[in-house]
C-alpha positions as a printed NumPy array, in Angstrom:
array([[  0.046,  -0.181,   0.244],
       [  1.591,   3.312,  -1.748],
       [  1.411,   6.563,   1.095],
       [  1.696,   9.894,   0.029],
       [  4.903,  11.787,   1.249],
       [  4.364,  14.55 ,   3.505],
       [  5.334,  16.767,   0.785],
       [  2.449,  15.644,  -1.512],
       [ -0.204,  15.399,   1.526],
       [  0.614,  19.094,   2.33 ],
       [  0.336,  20.218,  -1.196],
       [ -3.414,  18.292,  -1.437],
       [ -4.123,  19.769,   2.133],
       [ -3.503,  23.295,   0.413],
       [ -5.771,  21.942,  -2.166],
       [ -8.409,  23.123,   0.248],
       [ -7.995,  26.887,   0.332],
       [ -7.591,  27.128,  -3.362],
       [-11.643,  26.245,  -3.949],
       [-14.422,  27.257,  -2.738],
       [-15.874,  23.641,  -3.119],
       [-13.487,  21.182,  -1.566],
       [-14.707,  18.342,  -4.188],
       [-13.266,  21.028,  -6.788],
       [ -9.837,  20.132,  -5.529],
       [-10.054,  16.404,  -6.162],
       [ -8.652,  16.228,  -9.147],
       [ -6.051,  18.638,  -8.743],
       [ -5.242,  16.956,  -5.748],
       [ -5.22 ,  13.3  ,  -7.694],
       [ -2.796,  14.457, -10.246],
       [ -0.351,  15.256,  -7.233],
       [ -0.826,  11.756,  -6.208],
       [ -0.363,  10.161,  -9.589],
       [  2.656,  11.954, -10.677],
       [  4.333,  11.106,  -6.971],
       [  3.276,   7.129,  -7.684],
       [  3.073,   6.888, -11.119],
       [ -0.951,   4.803, -10.629],
       [ -4.042,   5.605,  -8.16 ],
       [ -5.155,   2.638,  -6.125],
       [ -7.976,   2.448,  -3.983],
       [ -5.741,   3.653,  -1.38 ],
       [ -4.576,   6.546,  -3.039],
       [ -8.047,   7.5  ,  -3.691],
       [ -8.855,   7.106,  -0.196],
       [ -6.285,   8.957,   1.231],
       [ -6.688,  11.681,  -0.808],
       [-10.497,  11.551,  -0.014],
       [ -9.348,  11.592,   3.656],
       [ -6.785,  14.793,   3.098],
       [ -9.617,  16.707,   1.582],
       [-12.379,  16.053,   3.748],
       [-14.752,  14.594,   0.812],
       [-16.187,  11.587,   0.119],
       [-14.519,   8.523,  -0.594],
       [-16.847,   7.851,  -2.875],
       [-16.138,  10.987,  -5.119],
       [-12.863,  10.359,  -5.353],
       [-13.417,   6.828,  -6.594],
       [-15.903,   8.528,  -9.512],
       [-13.549,  11.023, -10.317],
       [-10.872,   8.083, -11.362],
       [-13.21 ,   5.656, -12.714],
       [-14.524,   8.597, -15.835],
       [-11.338,  10.741, -16.118],
       [ -8.9  ,   8.703, -18.63 ],
       [ -6.114,  10.205, -17.415],
       [ -5.799,   8.621, -14.513],
       [ -4.343,   5.435, -14.201],
       [ -5.696,   2.667, -12.248],
       [ -2.8  ,   0.096, -12.891],
       [  1.371,   0.704, -13.548],
       [  1.739,   2.031, -16.891],
       [  4.655,   2.081, -18.891],
       [  7.769,   4.732, -18.762],
       [  6.167,   6.56 , -21.666],
       [  2.301,   6.511, -22.158],
       [  1.304,   7.059, -26.251],
       [ -2.186,   8.204, -26.03 ],
       [ -3.63 ,   8.143, -29.706],
       [ -7.061,  10.202, -30.086],
       [ -9.668,   7.439, -31.616],
       [-12.302,  10.228, -31.947],
       [-13.849,  11.615, -35.204],
       [-11.652,  13.813, -37.028],
       [ -8.55 ,  11.455, -35.875],
       [-10.361,   8.336, -36.691],
       [-11.302,  10.293, -39.985],
       [ -7.375,  10.548, -40.894],
       [ -6.011,   7.621, -40.234],
       [ -5.451,   7.138, -36.297],
       [ -6.192,   3.511, -36.776],
       [ -3.322,   2.837, -38.579],
       [ -1.27 ,   4.955, -36.044],
       [ -2.415,   2.148, -33.1  ],
       [ -1.535,  -0.279, -35.712],
       [  1.747,   0.339, -36.589],
       [  2.869,   1.714, -32.579],
       [  1.157,  -1.552, -31.838],
       [  3.256,  -3.603, -34.53 ],
       [  6.623,  -1.993, -33.829],
       [  6.411,  -1.938, -30.071],
       [  4.786,  -5.942, -29.996],
       [  1.772,  -4.945, -27.962],
       [ -2.056,  -4.414, -28.444],
       [ -3.894,  -1.291, -26.734],
       [ -4.03 ,  -0.85 , -23.193],
       [ -0.808,  -3.562, -22.383],
       [  2.228,  -2.695, -21.579],
       [  6.035,  -3.452, -23.102],
       [  7.2  ,  -6.682, -21.533],
       [ 10.501,  -4.098, -20.223],
       [  7.507,  -1.087, -19.075],
       [  8.871,   1.56 , -20.934],
       [  6.027,   2.155, -23.113],
       [  2.273,   2.04 , -22.777],
       [ -0.051,   2.38 , -25.971],
       [ -3.727,   3.664, -24.699],
       [ -6.126,   4.548, -27.516],
       [ -8.736,   7.739, -25.823],
       [-11.232,   9.528, -26.768],
       [-11.222,  13.05 , -27.659],
       [ -7.443,  15.008, -26.533],
       [ -9.211,  18.367, -27.746],
       [ -7.332,  19.128, -31.313],
       [ -9.286,  17.525, -33.936],
       [ -7.579,  20.401, -36.359],
       [ -4.808,  18.799, -36.454],
       [ -5.54 ,  14.973, -36.711],
       [ -4.4  ,  12.029, -36.291],
       [ -2.347,  13.4  , -33.114],
       [ -1.262,  11.114, -30.052],
       [  0.044,  12.77 , -26.878],
       [  2.937,  11.311, -24.755],
       [  2.89 ,  13.125, -21.155],
       [  1.916,  16.242, -21.682],
       [  2.627,  16.7  , -25.325],
       [  0.877,  16.989, -28.337],
       [  2.687,  15.082, -31.874],
       [  0.186,  16.088, -35.031],
       [ -0.798,  15.76 , -38.348],
       [  1.286,  12.043, -38.287],
       [  2.113,   9.634, -40.299],
       [  4.657,   6.43 , -40.728],
       [  7.233,   9.045, -40.577],
       [  6.968,  10.905, -37.775],
       [  5.543,   7.747, -35.559],
       [  8.588,   5.652, -36.25 ],
       [ 10.478,   8.661, -35.129],
       [  8.242,   9.534, -32.157],
       [  9.449,   5.697, -30.853],
       [ 13.34 ,   5.746, -32.193],
       [ 13.798,   8.805, -30.069],
       [ 11.541,   7.524, -26.95 ],
       [ 13.392,   4.472, -27.034],
       [ 16.313,   6.244, -26.597],
       [ 14.898,   8.216, -23.98 ],
       [ 15.278,  11.412, -26.435],
       [ 12.775,  14.046, -26.795],
       [ 10.959,  13.436, -29.82 ],
       [ 10.758,  16.503, -32.734],
       [  7.641,  18.02 , -32.672],
       [  5.123,  19.095, -30.811],
       [  2.147,  21.421, -31.087],
       [  1.189,  22.267, -34.128],
       [  4.086,  25.678, -35.731],
       [  7.01 ,  23.821, -34.48 ],
       [  9.719,  22.365, -36.569],
       [  8.415,  19.159, -38.509],
       [  4.925,  18.918, -38.306],
       [  3.588,  20.169, -41.027]])
C-alpha cells in the first residue's frame, strides 16, 4: 500500500484553500498523487479523500470517469492515440496499428520492459491536427508513418522526439 509523502500530502491539503468547494480540488489532488506514485490505487483514492475531507466514493468516481488517471501501472512513456471522429477519419487506426506492431503490444498493454504503454483515448481536443497522439504533456500532430517511427525511435533512446504543438519544426 503506497502512501503519499508528507510533501504531497501538504500540497493536497493546501488545495482546500484554493477552491470554494472541496470536491473541486479532487482532480488536481489526484494528479499530484499520480505524479508521485505513477498510479491511483484504491488506497490512494481514500487517502486523497481523507486529506480533502470529501467522501471516498467521490474520488473513486472521478478516477473511474477520467482516462487521465491510471488505475494500473503504465509504462515510462504512455502513448495515447486519439480515436475520436476527426482522428479516426484521418487515420488514427493506422497509427494505433503501426504502434502496436512496432512495440509488440495491443492497445491497453505495456511492453515487457515497462518502457511503453499504448492507449486509445477519446478526444484530446486537437481535432484540427488529426491524427494525433499525446506522450506525457506533449501533443504530436498530423501523424504519418515517418513521424510515428521518429517518435518511437527517440523515446526508445530516452530522447525528446522532435515536433510537438502545431507550428513547431516538423509537424506540417
